C-alpha positions as a Markdown table, in Angstrom:
| # | Residue | x | y | z |
|---|---|---|---|---|
| 1 | Met | 0.0 | 0.0 | 0.0 |
| 2 | Ser | 1.3 | 3.4 | -0.9 |
| 3 | Asp | 1.5 | 4.8 | 2.6 |
| 4 | Ala | 2.0 | 1.6 | 4.5 |
| 5 | Gly | 4.9 | 0.6 | 6.6 |
| 6 | Glu | 6.2 | -2.8 | 7.3 |
| 7 | Ala | 3.7 | -5.6 | 6.5 |
| 8 | Gly | 1.0 | -3.2 | 5.6 |
| 9 | Val | 1.0 | -1.4 | 9.0 |
| 10 | Arg | 0.3 | 2.3 | 9.3 |
| 11 | Lys | -0.4 | 4.9 | 11.9 |
| 12 | Phe | -4.1 | 4.9 | 12.6 |
| 13 | Ser | -6.7 | 6.4 | 14.9 |
| 14 | Ala | -9.1 | 4.9 | 17.4 |
| 15 | Glu | -11.4 | 7.9 | 17.0 |
| 16 | Pro | -15.1 | 6.8 | 16.7 |
| 17 | Leu | -16.2 | 5.9 | 13.2 |
| 18 | Gly | -18.9 | 8.6 | 13.3 |
| 19 | Val | -21.1 | 6.8 | 10.8 |
| 20 | Asp | -24.9 | 7.3 | 10.7 |
| 21 | Trp | -25.8 | 3.7 | 9.7 |
| 22 | Ile | -29.1 | 3.1 | 8.0 |
| 23 | His | -31.3 | 1.4 | 10.6 |
| 24 | Gly | -34.5 | 0.6 | 8.7 |
| 25 | Ser | -37.7 | 2.6 | 8.6 |
| 26 | Pro | -41.2 | 2.3 | 10.1 |
| 27 | Ser | -42.5 | 1.0 | 6.8 |
| 28 | Ala | -40.2 | -1.5 | 5.1 |
| 29 | Lys | -42.5 | -1.3 | 2.0 |
| 30 | His | -41.7 | 2.4 | 1.6 |
| 31 | Asn | -38.0 | 2.2 | 2.6 |
| 32 | Thr | -35.9 | 4.3 | 0.2 |
| 33 | Asp | -32.4 | 3.5 | 1.7 |
| 34 | Pro | -29.9 | 1.7 | -0.5 |
| 35 | Asp | -29.8 | -2.1 | -0.5 |
| 36 | Leu | -26.2 | -1.8 | 0.9 |
| 37 | Gln | -24.9 | 1.2 | 2.7 |
| 38 | Val | -21.3 | 1.9 | 1.7 |
| 39 | His | -18.8 | 3.6 | 3.9 |
| 40 | Trp | -15.3 | 4.2 | 2.8 |
| 41 | Tyr | -13.3 | 4.2 | 6.0 |
| 42 | Asp | -10.2 | 5.0 | 4.1 |
| 43 | Glu | -9.2 | 4.7 | 0.5 |
| 44 | His | -8.5 | 1.0 | 0.9 |
| 45 | Thr | -11.2 | -0.1 | 3.4 |
| 46 | Val | -15.0 | -0.3 | 2.9 |
| 47 | Leu | -17.6 | -1.1 | 5.5 |
| 48 | Leu | -21.1 | -2.2 | 4.2 |
| 49 | Arg | -24.4 | -2.8 | 5.9 |
| 50 | Gln | -27.4 | -4.6 | 4.4 |
| 51 | Asn | -30.7 | -2.7 | 4.5 |
| 52 | Lys | -33.0 | -3.9 | 7.3 |
| 53 | Ala | -35.9 | -3.6 | 4.9 |
| 54 | Ile | -34.4 | -6.4 | 2.8 |
| 55 | His | -33.5 | -8.6 | 5.8 |
| 56 | Tyr | -34.0 | -7.8 | 9.5 |
| 57 | Glu | -30.5 | -9.2 | 10.4 |
| 58 | Ala | -28.9 | -6.2 | 8.5 |
| 59 | Pro | -25.4 | -7.7 | 8.7 |
| 60 | Phe | -22.2 | -5.8 | 8.2 |
| 61 | Leu | -19.8 | -6.8 | 5.5 |
| 62 | Tyr | -16.1 | -5.8 | 5.1 |
| 63 | Leu | -14.2 | -5.2 | 1.9 |
| 64 | Leu | -10.4 | -4.7 | 2.3 |
| 65 | Phe | -8.1 | -3.9 | -0.6 |
| 66 | Gly | -4.5 | -5.0 | -0.9 |
| 67 | Glu | -2.1 | -4.5 | -3.8 |
| 68 | Arg | -2.7 | -7.9 | -5.3 |
| 69 | Glu | -6.3 | -8.7 | -4.3 |
| 70 | Ala | -9.2 | -7.7 | -2.2 |
| 71 | Val | -11.0 | -9.7 | 0.4 |
| 72 | Leu | -14.8 | -9.6 | 1.0 |
| 73 | Ile | -15.6 | -10.9 | 4.5 |
| 74 | Asp | -19.2 | -12.2 | 4.4 |
| 75 | Thr | -21.8 | -11.8 | 1.7 |
| 76 | Gly | -25.0 | -10.9 | 3.5 |
| 77 | Ala | -28.4 | -12.4 | 4.3 |
| 78 | Thr | -30.1 | -12.5 | 0.9 |
| 79 | Ala | -29.3 | -14.7 | -2.1 |
| 80 | Ser | -31.2 | -13.0 | -4.8 |
| 81 | Pro | -29.2 | -10.4 | -6.8 |
| 82 | Glu | -32.6 | -8.8 | -7.7 |
| 83 | Phe | -33.3 | -8.0 | -4.1 |
| 84 | Phe | -29.8 | -7.8 | -2.8 |
| 85 | Pro | -27.1 | -7.0 | -5.5 |
| 86 | Val | -24.1 | -7.5 | -3.3 |
| 87 | Arg | -22.0 | -8.7 | -6.3 |
| 88 | Arg | -22.9 | -5.6 | -8.3 |
| 89 | Thr | -22.0 | -3.3 | -5.4 |
| 90 | Val | -18.7 | -5.0 | -4.8 |
| 91 | Asp | -17.9 | -4.9 | -8.5 |
| 92 | Asp | -18.6 | -1.1 | -8.5 |
| 93 | Leu | -16.3 | -0.6 | -5.5 |
| 94 | Val | -13.5 | -2.7 | -7.0 |
| 95 | Glu | -13.9 | -0.7 | -10.3 |
| 96 | Ala | -13.6 | 2.6 | -8.3 |
| 97 | Trp | -10.6 | 1.4 | -6.4 |
| 98 | Leu | -8.9 | 0.2 | -9.6 |
| 99 | Ala | -9.6 | 3.5 | -11.3 |
| 100 | Arg | -7.4 | 5.1 | -8.6 |
| 101 | Asn | -4.9 | 2.1 | -8.4 |
| 102 | Pro | -4.6 | 0.7 | -12.0 |
| 103 | Arg | -3.6 | -3.0 | -12.3 |
| 104 | Asp | -3.4 | -5.4 | -15.2 |
| 105 | Ser | -5.2 | -8.0 | -13.1 |
| 106 | Tyr | -6.8 | -8.0 | -9.7 |
| 107 | Gly | -8.3 | -10.8 | -7.6 |
| 108 | Leu | -11.1 | -11.1 | -5.1 |
| 109 | Leu | -11.2 | -13.5 | -2.2 |
| 110 | Val | -14.5 | -14.2 | -0.5 |
| 111 | Leu | -14.2 | -15.4 | 3.1 |
| 112 | His | -16.6 | -15.5 | 6.1 |
| 113 | Thr | -16.7 | -14.9 | 9.8 |
| 114 | His | -18.8 | -18.1 | 10.2 |
| 115 | Ser | -21.3 | -20.3 | 8.5 |
| 116 | His | -24.7 | -19.0 | 9.3 |
| 117 | Gly | -27.1 | -18.1 | 6.5 |
| 118 | Asp | -27.2 | -14.4 | 7.1 |
| 119 | His | -23.4 | -14.3 | 6.4 |
| 120 | Val | -23.1 | -16.6 | 3.4 |
| 121 | Ala | -26.4 | -16.2 | 1.5 |
| 122 | Gly | -24.8 | -14.0 | -1.2 |
| 123 | Asp | -22.0 | -16.4 | -2.0 |
| 124 | Gly | -23.7 | -17.7 | -5.2 |
| 125 | Gln | -23.5 | -14.3 | -6.8 |
| 126 | Phe | -19.7 | -14.6 | -6.8 |
| 127 | Leu | -19.2 | -18.1 | -8.1 |
| 128 | Asp | -18.9 | -17.2 | -11.7 |
| 129 | Arg | -17.0 | -13.9 | -11.1 |
| 130 | Pro | -13.6 | -13.9 | -12.9 |
| 131 | Asp | -10.4 | -13.9 | -10.8 |
| 132 | Thr | -12.4 | -14.8 | -7.7 |
| 133 | Met | -12.1 | -17.5 | -5.1 |
| 134 | Val | -15.1 | -18.2 | -2.8 |
| 135 | Val | -14.2 | -20.2 | 0.3 |
| 136 | Gly | -17.3 | -21.7 | 1.9 |
| 137 | Gly | -18.3 | -20.6 | 5.3 |
| 138 | Asp | -18.7 | -24.2 | 6.8 |
| 139 | Arg | -16.0 | -25.4 | 9.1 |
| 140 | Asp | -14.4 | -28.0 | 6.7 |
| 141 | Pro | -13.7 | -25.6 | 3.8 |
| 142 | Ala | -13.0 | -22.5 | 5.9 |
| 143 | Trp | -10.7 | -24.2 | 8.4 |
| 144 | Thr | -9.0 | -26.3 | 5.8 |
| 145 | Tyr | -8.2 | -23.1 | 3.8 |
| 146 | Phe | -6.4 | -21.6 | 6.8 |
| 147 | Gly | -5.0 | -24.8 | 8.2 |
| 148 | Phe | -7.0 | -24.6 | 11.4 |
| 149 | Ala | -8.2 | -28.2 | 10.9 |
| 150 | Asp | -4.6 | -29.3 | 11.6 |
| 151 | Asp | -3.8 | -26.6 | 14.2 |
| 152 | Pro | -6.8 | -24.8 | 15.7 |
| 153 | Glu | -4.6 | -22.7 | 17.8 |
| 154 | Ala | -2.7 | -21.2 | 14.9 |
| 155 | Val | -2.7 | -17.6 | 13.8 |
| 156 | Arg | -2.6 | -17.6 | 10.0 |
| 157 | Pro | -1.5 | -14.7 | 7.8 |
| 158 | Leu | -3.7 | -13.6 | 4.9 |
| 159 | Asp | -1.5 | -11.6 | 2.4 |
| 160 | Leu | -3.5 | -9.4 | 0.1 |
| 161 | Gly | -0.3 | -7.8 | -1.2 |
| 162 | Gly | 1.2 | -5.1 | 1.0 |
| 163 | Arg | -1.6 | -5.7 | 3.5 |
| 164 | Val | -1.3 | -8.8 | 5.7 |
| 165 | Leu | -4.3 | -9.8 | 7.8 |
| 166 | Glu | -4.2 | -12.3 | 10.6 |
| 167 | Ala | -6.9 | -15.0 | 11.0 |
| 168 | Leu | -7.6 | -17.2 | 14.0 |
| 169 | Ala | -10.2 | -19.8 | 14.7 |
| 170 | Thr | -12.7 | -18.6 | 17.3 |
| 171 | Pro | -15.5 | -21.3 | 17.8 |
| 172 | Gly | -18.2 | -21.0 | 20.3 |
| 173 | His | -20.9 | -19.0 | 18.6 |
| 174 | Asp | -20.5 | -21.3 | 15.6 |
| 175 | Ala | -18.0 | -24.2 | 15.2 |
| 176 | Ala | -16.7 | -22.6 | 12.0 |
| 177 | Ala | -16.2 | -19.1 | 13.4 |
| 178 | Ile | -13.1 | -17.1 | 12.4 |
| 179 | Thr | -11.9 | -13.7 | 13.6 |
| 180 | Phe | -9.8 | -11.4 | 11.4 |
| 181 | Tyr | -7.3 | -8.7 | 12.5 |
| 182 | Asp | -6.2 | -6.0 | 10.0 |
| 183 | Pro | -3.0 | -4.3 | 11.0 |
| 184 | Trp | -3.6 | -1.6 | 8.4 |
| 185 | Thr | -6.7 | -0.2 | 10.2 |
| 186 | Gly | -6.3 | -1.9 | 13.6 |
| 187 | Phe | -9.7 | -3.5 | 13.1 |
| 188 | Leu | -10.5 | -6.7 | 15.0 |
| 189 | Leu | -13.4 | -8.3 | 13.0 |
| 190 | Thr | -15.2 | -10.6 | 15.4 |
| 191 | Gly | -18.3 | -11.6 | 13.4 |
| 192 | Asp | -21.1 | -12.7 | 15.7 |
| 193 | Thr | -18.7 | -13.7 | 18.5 |
| 194 | Val | -18.7 | -10.2 | 20.0 |
| 195 | Tyr | -21.0 | -7.4 | 19.0 |
| 196 | Arg | -23.6 | -5.1 | 20.5 |
| 197 | Gly | -26.4 | -7.6 | 20.6 |
| 198 | Arg | -27.5 | -11.1 | 21.5 |
| 199 | Leu | -24.4 | -13.3 | 21.7 |
| 200 | Tyr | -25.8 | -16.6 | 20.6 |
| 201 | Ile | -23.6 | -19.3 | 22.1 |
| 202 | Glu | -23.6 | -22.8 | 20.6 |
| 203 | Asp | -20.8 | -24.1 | 22.8 |
| 204 | Trp | -20.4 | -22.4 | 26.2 |
| 205 | Ser | -16.9 | -23.8 | 27.1 |
| 206 | Ala | -15.6 | -23.2 | 23.5 |
| 207 | Phe | -17.0 | -19.6 | 23.6 |
| 208 | Ser | -15.3 | -19.0 | 26.9 |
| 209 | Arg | -11.9 | -20.2 | 25.6 |
| 210 | Thr | -12.4 | -18.0 | 22.5 |
| 211 | Ile | -13.0 | -14.9 | 24.6 |
| 212 | Asp | -9.8 | -15.6 | 26.6 |
| 213 | Arg | -7.9 | -16.1 | 23.3 |
| 214 | Leu | -9.2 | -12.9 | 21.8 |
| 215 | Ile | -8.2 | -10.9 | 24.9 |
| 216 | Ala | -4.7 | -12.3 | 24.8 |
| 217 | Phe | -4.5 | -11.7 | 21.0 |
| 218 | Ala | -5.7 | -8.1 | 21.3 |
| 219 | Asp | -3.4 | -7.3 | 24.2 |
| 220 | Arg | -0.4 | -8.0 | 21.9 |
| 221 | Arg | -1.7 | -5.8 | 19.0 |
| 222 | Pro | -2.8 | -2.2 | 18.5 |
| 223 | Val | -6.6 | -2.6 | 18.1 |
| 224 | Thr | -8.5 | 0.6 | 17.2 |
| 225 | His | -12.0 | -0.9 | 16.9 |
| 226 | Val | -13.6 | -4.2 | 17.6 |
| 227 | Leu | -16.2 | -4.6 | 14.9 |
| 228 | Gly | -18.9 | -7.3 | 14.8 |
| 229 | Cys | -21.5 | -8.0 | 12.2 |
| 230 | His | -24.8 | -6.7 | 13.8 |
| 231 | Ile | -26.3 | -4.1 | 16.1 |
| 232 | Glu | -29.2 | -5.4 | 18.1 |
| 233 | Met | -29.1 | -3.4 | 21.3 |
| 234 | Thr | -31.0 | -0.1 | 21.9 |
| 235 | Gly | -29.5 | 3.0 | 23.4 |
| 236 | Lys | -30.7 | 1.8 | 26.8 |
| 237 | Pro | -28.1 | -0.4 | 28.6 |
| 238 | Gly | -29.1 | -4.1 | 28.7 |
| 239 | Val | -32.2 | -3.7 | 26.4 |
| 240 | Asp | -32.2 | -5.2 | 22.9 |
| 241 | Tyr | -34.6 | -4.7 | 20.0 |
| 242 | Pro | -36.9 | -7.7 | 19.5 |
| 243 | Ile | -35.9 | -10.4 | 17.1 |
| 244 | Arg | -36.9 | -9.6 | 13.5 |
| 245 | Thr | -37.1 | -5.9 | 14.2 |
| 246 | Thr | -36.8 | -3.9 | 10.9 |
| 247 | Tyr | -36.6 | -0.4 | 12.4 |
| 248 | Gln | -34.0 | 0.5 | 15.0 |
| 249 | Pro | -33.8 | 4.3 | 15.4 |
| 250 | Asp | -32.0 | 4.2 | 18.7 |
| 251 | Glu | -29.0 | 2.1 | 17.9 |
| 252 | Pro | -25.6 | 2.3 | 19.7 |
| 253 | Pro | -22.5 | 2.6 | 17.6 |
| 254 | Leu | -21.1 | -0.4 | 15.7 |
| 255 | Glu | -17.6 | 0.0 | 17.0 |
| 256 | Met | -16.4 | -1.4 | 20.3 |
| 257 | Thr | -13.0 | -1.5 | 22.0 |
| 258 | Pro | -10.9 | -4.3 | 23.6 |
| 259 | Ala | -12.6 | -3.4 | 26.9 |
| 260 | His | -15.7 | -5.0 | 25.5 |
| 261 | Leu | -13.9 | -8.3 | 25.3 |
| 262 | His | -13.0 | -8.0 | 29.0 |
| 263 | Ala | -16.7 | -7.2 | 29.7 |
| 264 | Val | -17.8 | -10.4 | 28.0 |
| 265 | Arg | -15.2 | -12.3 | 30.0 |
| 266 | Ala | -16.5 | -10.7 | 33.3 |
| 267 | Ala | -20.1 | -11.6 | 32.3 |
| 268 | Leu | -19.1 | -15.2 | 31.7 |
| 269 | Asp | -17.4 | -15.3 | 35.1 |
| 270 | Glu | -20.5 | -13.9 | 36.7 |
| 271 | Val | -22.8 | -16.4 | 35.2 |
| 272 | Gly | -20.5 | -19.3 | 35.9 |
| 273 | Pro | -19.9 | -22.7 | 34.2 |
| 274 | His | -23.6 | -23.4 | 33.7 |
| 275 | Pro | -25.1 | -21.7 | 30.6 |
| 276 | Ala | -27.7 | -19.1 | 31.4 |
| 277 | Arg | -29.3 | -16.2 | 29.5 |
| 278 | Arg | -28.2 | -12.9 | 31.1 |
| 279 | Ala | -28.4 | -9.3 | 29.9 |
| 280 | Phe | -25.5 | -6.9 | 30.4 |
| 281 | Ala | -25.0 | -3.2 | 29.3 |
| 282 | Asp | -23.8 | -3.8 | 25.7 |
| 283 | Phe | -24.8 | -7.4 | 25.0 |
| 284 | Ile | -26.9 | -10.4 | 26.1 |
| 285 | Leu | -25.4 | -13.8 | 26.7 |
| 286 | Trp | -27.8 | -16.1 | 24.9 |
| 287 | Pro | -26.7 | -19.8 | 25.2 |
| 288 | Glu | -28.6 | -22.0 | 22.8 |
| 289 | Glu | -28.9 | -24.8 | 25.4 |
| 290 | Ala | -30.3 | -22.6 | 28.2 |
């Protein structure tokens, strides 16, 4: 990257993102917001959010550009390009980036934070895209790609060319879950493992180990923002929007800090070894077996 230092690291800021995310409307039928909200964090980093009028999950997607290829992390909650043109949006963003950074060829890698349908539904739109590799979100293809099947404790580099991300297996919410760290921005992309919302926990002990690992990982790196894939809480501590809500006018910010990882750890300690549903200021522990 043109202004990067060693291994694609640069000086960055932990200032709030300051983005007014689209959060649905009282009438989904009359919603006029874009299908995907696009926010250029910097000239090489794009944050996207699916419109809640299309799907109540309104997941966030991340598009990160390197010198050789870009990576799209997650593809949204809707398969149909007619109703959710994620491929067309990404193509337009890549075209805009290439206009500023011309290349003879440029690849796209599609990866996932985990395997749930609201994060992989758009995969099919990319299967016939030239110079594109789509790695499935299920555990076998995702973990095999990174080598986690052989060494689940490994931290694997993802070299986009001048921008080297780090990936680590973080099961608990989902057996296939992966967290990505981007030294270029300082973003820790935690998927559905940590975000402002209902932390659905498939495996309580695995989730607890993952939180410990994320804390240790973040302690050794400059993390500007912890970014998940949803916002489900209201502006009132401990209160979430009901499931399937399509209008959330009082959302807290997307961005969190490493302190939120410690808050999840403290919450797990408070609940103890037996899974139980419990609300805390910025999230709700929501074990599936409780």
